[in-house]
C-alpha positions as CSV (number, residue, x, y, z in Angstrom):
1,M,-16.8,-14.9,-28.5
2,R,-17.6,-14.4,-31.9
3,H,-18.5,-10.7,-31.0
4,Q,-15.4,-10.2,-29.5
5,K,-13.9,-11.4,-32.5
6,H,-15.7,-8.7,-34.8
7,R,-15.4,-6.1,-32.1
8,G,-11.3,-6.7,-32.4
9,G,-11.6,-6.9,-36.0
10,T,-13.7,-3.4,-36.4
11,I,-11.0,-1.6,-33.8
12,A,-7.7,-2.9,-35.9
13,Y,-9.4,-1.7,-39.2
14,L,-10.4,1.9,-38.0
15,L,-6.7,2.3,-35.9
16,R,-5.4,1.1,-39.6
17,L,-7.4,3.8,-41.7
18,R,-7.8,6.3,-39.2
19,D,-5.2,9.0,-38.5
20,G,-2.8,9.5,-34.8
21,D,-5.0,11.0,-32.8
22,Y,-7.7,8.5,-33.5
23,A,-5.1,5.9,-32.2
24,I,-4.1,7.7,-29.4
25,D,-7.9,8.4,-28.0
26,Q,-8.4,4.5,-29.4
27,L,-6.1,2.8,-27.5
28,R,-6.2,5.2,-24.4
29,E,-9.7,4.2,-23.9
30,L,-9.2,0.3,-25.0
31,S,-5.8,0.1,-21.9
32,T,-8.6,0.0,-19.3
33,D,-10.8,-2.7,-21.2
34,P,-10.9,-6.3,-19.5
35,R,-12.1,-7.5,-23.6
36,R,-9.5,-5.2,-25.0
37,P,-8.7,-7.4,-28.0
38,D,-5.6,-9.0,-29.1
39,L,-4.5,-5.9,-31.5
40,A,0.0,-7.0,-31.5
41,E,-0.6,-7.4,-35.3
42,T,-1.7,-3.4,-35.7
43,E,0.7,-2.7,-33.1
44,M,3.0,-2.9,-35.3
45,L,2.0,-1.6,-38.2
46,L,1.4,1.0,-36.8
47,A,4.7,1.3,-35.3
48,Q,5.9,1.0,-38.9
49,R,4.1,4.1,-39.7
50,A,6.6,6.6,-37.8
51,D,4.3,8.8,-37.5
52,P,4.8,11.5,-34.2
53,L,1.5,11.3,-33.1
54,T,0.9,7.2,-34.0
55,D,4.5,6.7,-32.4
56,M,2.7,8.6,-28.9
57,A,0.0,5.9,-28.8
58,I,2.0,3.3,-29.0
59,A,4.5,4.2,-26.4
60,S,1.6,5.7,-24.1
61,Y,-1.1,2.9,-24.7
62,G,0.6,0.3,-26.3
63,F,0.6,-3.7,-24.9
64,H,2.9,-5.5,-27.5
65,P,6.4,-4.7,-26.5
66,P,8.3,-5.3,-30.2
67,A,5.9,-2.4,-31.0
68,V,6.8,-0.7,-28.0
69,R,10.4,-1.0,-28.3
70,A,10.4,0.1,-32.0
71,V,8.9,3.3,-30.7
72,F,12.0,3.8,-28.0
73,D,14.2,2.8,-30.7
74,R,13.4,5.0,-32.3
75,A,12.4,7.9,-30.5
76,L,11.1,10.5,-33.0
77,A,10.7,13.4,-30.0
78,P,12.1,12.8,-25.9
79,Q,8.7,12.3,-25.3
80,H,8.6,9.2,-27.0
81,R,10.9,7.7,-24.5
82,V,9.7,8.9,-21.8
83,A,6.1,7.9,-22.2
84,V,7.9,4.1,-23.4
85,L,9.4,4.2,-20.0
86,S,6.4,5.3,-17.9
87,N,3.7,2.5,-19.7
88,P,2.2,0.3,-17.2
89,Y,0.5,-1.8,-19.9
90,V,3.4,-3.6,-21.4
91,R,4.3,-6.7,-20.2
92,A,7.9,-6.2,-21.6
93,T,11.4,-8.9,-20.3
94,G,14.1,-6.0,-20.7
95,W,15.5,-4.5,-17.9
96,G,13.5,-4.0,-14.7
97,G,10.9,-5.2,-17.0
98,T,11.3,-2.3,-19.4
99,V,11.7,-2.4,-23.1
100,M,16.0,-1.6,-22.9
101,D,18.2,-3.8,-22.9
102,L,21.4,-3.6,-20.5
103,D,23.5,-1.0,-22.8
104,Q,20.5,1.0,-22.8
105,A,19.8,1.3,-19.5
106,A,23.5,2.1,-18.4
107,D,22.8,4.9,-20.6
108,L,19.8,6.2,-19.8
109,L,20.4,6.0,-15.6
110,A,24.2,7.4,-16.3
111,E,22.5,10.0,-18.1
112,A,20.2,10.7,-15.6
113,D,17.8,12.6,-17.7
114,P,15.2,14.0,-14.8
115,F,12.0,13.1,-17.2
116,Q,13.2,9.5,-18.1
117,I,14.1,9.2,-14.4
118,D,10.4,10.2,-13.7
119,G,9.4,7.6,-16.0
120,L,10.6,5.0,-15.2
121,F,10.7,5.0,-10.9
122,S,7.2,5.9,-10.7
123,N,6.3,3.0,-13.3
124,P,4.5,0.1,-11.2
125,R,6.0,-2.4,-13.8
126,F,9.0,-1.4,-12.5
127,T,10.6,-4.8,-11.0
128,P,12.0,-5.7,-7.1
129,E,14.6,-6.7,-10.0
130,G,15.7,-3.8,-11.3
131,L,15.1,-1.5,-8.1
132,A,17.8,-3.9,-6.8
133,D,20.6,-3.6,-9.3
134,V,19.6,0.9,-8.8
135,L,20.0,0.2,-4.8
136,A,22.6,-1.9,-4.4
137,R,25.0,0.1,-7.7
138,R,25.4,-3.0,-10.1
139,G,24.9,-4.0,-13.0
140,P,23.5,-1.1,-15.2
141,A,23.4,0.7,-12.3
142,A,27.1,1.1,-11.4
143,K,27.7,4.4,-12.8
144,V,24.3,6.6,-11.3
145,P,25.4,9.8,-10.1
146,D,24.9,11.3,-6.9
147,K,22.7,14.2,-9.0
148,A,20.0,11.6,-9.8
149,W,18.8,10.7,-6.3
150,P,16.6,13.2,-5.6
151,G,14.6,12.4,-9.3
152,I,14.8,8.8,-8.0
153,F,13.7,9.1,-4.6
154,Q,10.9,11.4,-5.3
155,A,9.7,9.1,-8.6
156,L,9.6,6.2,-6.2
157,S,7.4,8.2,-3.9
158,E,4.5,8.0,-6.8
159,N,4.9,4.5,-7.7
160,Q,1.8,2.6,-6.8
161,A,3.5,-0.2,-5.9
162,I,6.4,1.2,-3.7
163,G,5.0,-1.1,-0.2
164,E,5.0,-4.4,-2.7
165,L,8.5,-4.0,-3.8
166,F,9.7,-3.6,-0.2
167,D,7.3,-6.5,0.9
168,T,9.9,-9.0,3.4
169,R,6.5,-11.5,4.2
170,R,7.9,-13.7,0.9
171,F,4.3,-13.5,-0.8
172,Y,5.8,-12.9,-3.8
173,A,7.9,-15.3,-6.5
174,S,10.7,-12.5,-6.2
175,G,10.0,-12.5,-2.1
176,A,13.8,-13.2,-1.4
177,L,15.4,-10.4,-2.9
178,R,12.5,-8.4,-1.9
179,A,13.3,-9.6,1.7
180,Q,16.4,-7.5,0.7
181,M,15.7,-4.5,-0.8
182,H,16.0,-2.3,2.5
183,E,19.2,-4.0,3.0
184,Y,20.4,-2.1,0.1
185,L,18.6,0.7,0.9
186,F,20.4,1.6,4.2
187,D,23.7,0.0,2.5
188,L,22.9,3.2,-0.1
189,L,21.9,5.9,2.4
190,Q,25.1,5.5,4.2
191,T,27.0,6.6,1.4
192,L,25.3,9.4,-0.1
193,P,25.8,13.2,0.5
194,P,23.3,14.5,3.1
195,D,22.7,17.4,0.9
196,A,19.0,19.2,1.5
197,E,17.9,18.4,-1.9
198,T,18.4,15.1,-1.5
199,A,17.0,14.7,1.7
200,E,13.9,16.6,0.9
201,A,13.0,13.4,-1.8
202,L,14.1,11.0,0.9
203,A,11.8,11.7,3.3
204,E,9.1,11.9,1.2
205,F,9.8,8.3,-0.3
206,L,10.1,7.1,3.6
207,C,6.5,8.8,3.8
208,V,5.1,7.2,1.5
209,W,7.0,3.9,1.9
210,N,6.2,3.3,5.6
211,D,2.4,4.1,5.0
212,T,1.9,2.1,1.9
213,R,3.8,-1.5,3.3
214,S,1.9,-4.6,4.7
215,P,1.4,-4.1,8.5
216,A,2.5,-7.8,8.6
217,T,6.4,-6.2,6.9
218,T,9.7,-5.8,9.5
219,Y,12.8,-5.0,8.4
220,S,15.0,-6.4,10.9
221,G,18.4,-7.4,11.8
222,I,19.4,-3.6,10.4
223,D,21.4,-1.3,12.7
224,I,20.2,1.8,11.8
225,G,22.8,3.8,14.4
226,P,25.3,5.3,12.1
227,L,22.8,5.3,9.2
228,L,20.9,8.2,11.3
229,I,23.8,10.0,12.4
230,H,24.9,10.5,9.0
231,W,21.6,12.0,8.3
232,H,22.6,14.7,11.3
233,P,25.0,16.6,9.8
234,H,23.5,20.2,11.7
235,A,21.9,20.9,14.8
236,N,19.3,22.3,12.7
237,C,18.2,18.8,12.0
238,D,16.6,18.9,15.5
239,A,13.9,21.3,14.5
240,S,10.5,19.5,13.5
241,G,10.0,20.9,9.6
242,S,13.1,19.8,8.5
243,P,13.7,17.3,6.2
244,Y,16.3,15.4,8.0
245,Y,14.4,15.3,11.5
246,R,11.3,13.6,9.0
247,I,14.7,11.0,7.7
248,I,15.6,10.0,11.1
249,L,11.8,10.1,12.3
250,L,10.9,7.2,9.7
251,L,13.7,5.6,9.6
252,T,13.2,4.5,13.5
253,I,9.3,3.8,12.5
254,L,10.6,1.6,10.5
255,C,12.6,-0.4,12.7
256,Y,11.0,-0.2,15.5
257,P,10.8,-2.2,17.6
258,C,13.6,-4.1,15.7
259,E,16.5,-1.9,17.2
260,S,16.6,-1.1,20.9
261,L,16.0,2.6,21.4
262,D,18.8,2.8,24.0
263,D,21.5,2.0,21.4
264,L,20.2,4.6,19.3
265,P,21.4,8.8,19.7
266,P,19.3,10.6,21.7
267,F,17.1,12.7,18.9
268,P,15.2,14.3,19.6
269,A,12.9,12.9,16.2
270,I,13.5,9.1,17.8
271,R,12.0,10.2,20.7
272,A,9.2,11.5,18.6
273,A,9.4,8.1,16.8
274,V,8.1,6.2,20.2
275,F,5.2,8.3,20.2
276,A,4.5,6.9,16.1
277,C,5.1,3.3,17.2
278,R,2.8,3.6,20.9
279,E,-0.7,1.4,20.9
280,V,-3.6,4.1,21.9
281,F,-6.7,2.3,23.1
282,D,-8.5,5.2,24.4
283,I,-9.2,9.2,24.6
284,D,-7.6,9.3,27.9
285,E,-4.3,7.4,27.7
286,L,-4.2,9.9,24.4
287,K,-3.9,12.7,26.9
288,S,-2.3,11.6,29.3
289,L,0.9,10.7,26.5
290,Q,0.5,14.3,25.3
291,S,1.1,15.2,28.7
292,T,4.8,13.5,29.1
293,D,6.8,14.8,26.4
294,P,4.5,17.4,24.1
295,S,7.1,17.9,21.5
296,A,7.8,14.7,20.7
297,F,4.0,13.8,21.6
298,F,3.0,16.1,18.3
299,A,5.9,15.5,16.3
300,G,5.3,11.9,16.6
301,M,1.5,11.0,16.6
302,P,0.7,12.3,13.5
303,F,2.1,8.8,12.2
304,N,0.7,6.8,14.5
305,R,-2.0,4.4,12.9
306,C,-4.1,4.4,15.1
307,L,-5.6,7.8,15.0
308,Y,-6.5,6.7,11.5
309,E,-8.1,3.3,12.5
310,T,-10.0,4.8,15.5
311,P,-11.4,8.0,14.6
312,L,-12.5,8.9,18.1
313,L,-8.6,8.8,18.7
314,G,-8.3,11.0,15.4
315,S,-11.3,13.6,16.6
316,E,-9.3,13.9,20.2
317,F,-5.7,14.3,18.4
318,M,-6.6,17.0,16.4
319,S,-9.0,18.6,19.5
320,L,-5.4,18.8,21.0
321,A,-3.3,20.3,18.5
322,S,-5.5,23.0,17.5
323,G,-4.4,26.1,18.9
324,R,-0.9,24.2,20.2
325,D,0.9,22.9,17.0
326,E,-0.4,23.6,13.9
327,S,2.1,22.2,12.1
328,A,1.2,18.5,13.7
329,L,-2.5,19.4,12.5
330,A,-1.7,19.9,9.4
331,I,0.0,16.7,8.4
332,Y,-2.6,14.9,10.2
333,L,-5.0,16.1,7.9
334,Q,-2.6,15.2,5.1
335,R,-2.1,12.3,5.9
336,Q,-5.9,11.7,6.6
337,F,-6.8,12.5,3.0
338,F,-4.7,9.8,2.3
339,F,-5.6,7.0,4.0
340,D,-9.4,8.1,3.1
341,C,-8.4,7.5,-0.7
342,L,-6.4,4.7,0.0
343,W,-9.0,2.7,2.4
344,K,-12.1,4.4,-0.2
345,M,-15.1,2.7,0.3
346,D,-13.7,-0.8,2.2
347,R,-12.6,1.4,5.1
348,P,-15.6,-0.3,7.9
349,L,-14.2,-3.2,6.7
350,V,-10.4,-2.6,6.7
351,A,-11.5,-0.5,10.0
352,R,-13.2,-4.1,11.5
353,D,-10.6,-6.3,10.0
354,I,-7.7,-4.0,11.8
355,E,-9.8,-3.7,15.0
356,R,-9.7,-7.4,15.1
357,L,-6.2,-8.4,14.0
358,R,-5.2,-5.6,16.8
359,A,-7.3,-7.2,19.5
360,A,-5.6,-10.8,18.7
361,V,-2.2,-9.2,19.0
362,V,-2.9,-7.6,22.7
363,A,-4.3,-11.0,23.7
364,A,-1.4,-12.6,22.5
365,A,0.8,-9.6,24.7
366,R,-0.2,-10.6,27.5
367,P,0.9,-12.7,29.9
368,A,-0.3,-16.0,30.3
369,A,-1.9,-16.4,33.5
370,V,-1.1,-19.7,36.0
371,V,-4.0,-22.0,35.5
372,S,-4.3,-25.0,38.0
373,E,-5.4,-28.3,36.6
374,E,-8.5,-28.4,39.2
375,A,-9.3,-24.8,37.8
376,L,-9.0,-25.9,34.4
377,A,-11.3,-29.1,34.3
378,K,-13.7,-26.9,36.4
379,S,-14.2,-25.0,34.1
380,M,-14.2,-27.4,31.6
381,M,-16.8,-28.5,33.2
382,D,-19.0,-26.1,33.6
383,N,-18.9,-24.9,30.0
384,A,-20.0,-27.8,29.1
385,L,-22.9,-28.1,31.7
386,A,-23.5,-24.9,30.3
387,G,-24.0,-25.8,26.8
388,R,-25.8,-28.6,27.3
389,D,-29.0,-26.4,29.5
390,L,-28.9,-24.0,26.6
391,N,-29.3,-27.7,24.4
392,R,-31.8,-28.7,26.9
393,K,-33.4,-25.2,26.7
394,S,-33.3,-24.9,22.7
395,S,-35.0,-28.6,23.1
396,S,-37.7,-28.1,25.0
397,A,-38.5,-24.4,23.1
398,S,-38.4,-26.4,20.3
399,T,-40.9,-29.2,21.3
400,W,-43.5,-26.3,22.4
401,R,-43.5,-24.6,19.3
402,F,-44.2,-27.8,17.5
403,V,-46.8,-28.5,19.9
404,A,-47.9,-24.7,19.1
405,I,-48.2,-25.6,15.6
406,I,-50.3,-28.6,15.4
407,A,-53.1,-27.2,17.6
408,G,-53.3,-24.2,16.1
409,F,-54.2,-26.9,12.6
410,I,-56.8,-28.8,14.4
411,I,-58.6,-25.8,15.5
412,L,-58.3,-24.3,12.1
413,I,-60.1,-27.6,10.7
414,L,-62.6,-28.4,13.6
415,L,-63.7,-24.3,12.1
416,L,-63.6,-25.3,8.5
417,L,-65.7,-28.3,8.9
418,D,-68.3,-26.2,11.5
419,T,-68.1,-23.6,9.0
420,L,-69.1,-26.0,6.1
421,E,-71.9,-27.9,8.5
422,V,-74.2,-25.1,8.7
423,A,-73.7,-23.9,4.7
424,H,-75.0,-27.8,4.5
425,L,-77.5,-27.3,7.2
426,R,-79.0,-24.5,5.3
């Protein structure tokens, strides 16, 4: 503790003495250090300098909310505000977990500066309360212009906490709000104009959201039929390379199996979603699926998690797609790289746990066989007898092992006595 206090005093002294370049390097290094000392007073003194480089250090790596807010309010350059909005270390209590008050947030969202929008919505500290306001277009977000949504969706796709923001398991303190987040989003999507720029960013966002959500997260009670029709503005949407195709595909995957596919529009992307949600257990089943509807198979299977959880299935899919559908192969390889980065070194453990979970789900889904009382009693008796026989064999083996050890000790003692007697006679 004394060493830690001495270290903090040395760092604080040097920060006050040196220039902005040193402050940037030192605060960046300390930002990920679990032993980072409390530098609140030092950060306030640095913020009082009103120096561009020092302000950038506080904006990017500052932990003390009043110091970071002082830099945001002063904003010697636009980059300072962007850096503050992107700062993932400051634990602020303003709107959306930022240092902004409601009026500042309203002005920022109404202005829709692309750099500030990117910094705000890609920050993993952005709170679900703030996101709910934006998606519901209420409070400070009541005047968000339509031109801002491509940037918002693109920034959200880069937010590392996006899966948690839409978590419906009631796992977090704000679980009730997160459980309604998808409803706010779907209501919003029904009102947005389906232009090409928005569709491209939305497709990217939906893909990342689907990949990073918890397997236990579900989105039910949503009538997505009208929403799918809204995002199918023309016939070109049926091309698998179209962002509209991916939007319809991913929305169906996200809500599957809560929606009855028979009630949905007969779009090719919905047929592909069936393959994306299908449980595949072996290579033969994968080949048979490919023969039923090749176009929907190659469009939907790259989004099927079974390919990434079972390497043999992934290798077989690459063989099937090679020479037949290069775009499906490219999507698969891109997503394989994503899952490799996501799982990292824990992939064997994750794969093991997923296999156990899948086995449990399959076992629970199978219809239970009708068992008579006599058969059940006989099965219980057989298990009891088998356990008793196993215990007897184990007990018998343990007894013989003990006898052999005692006999070995006796023989060893006799040999030692005989050796001593012979030595004595000599």
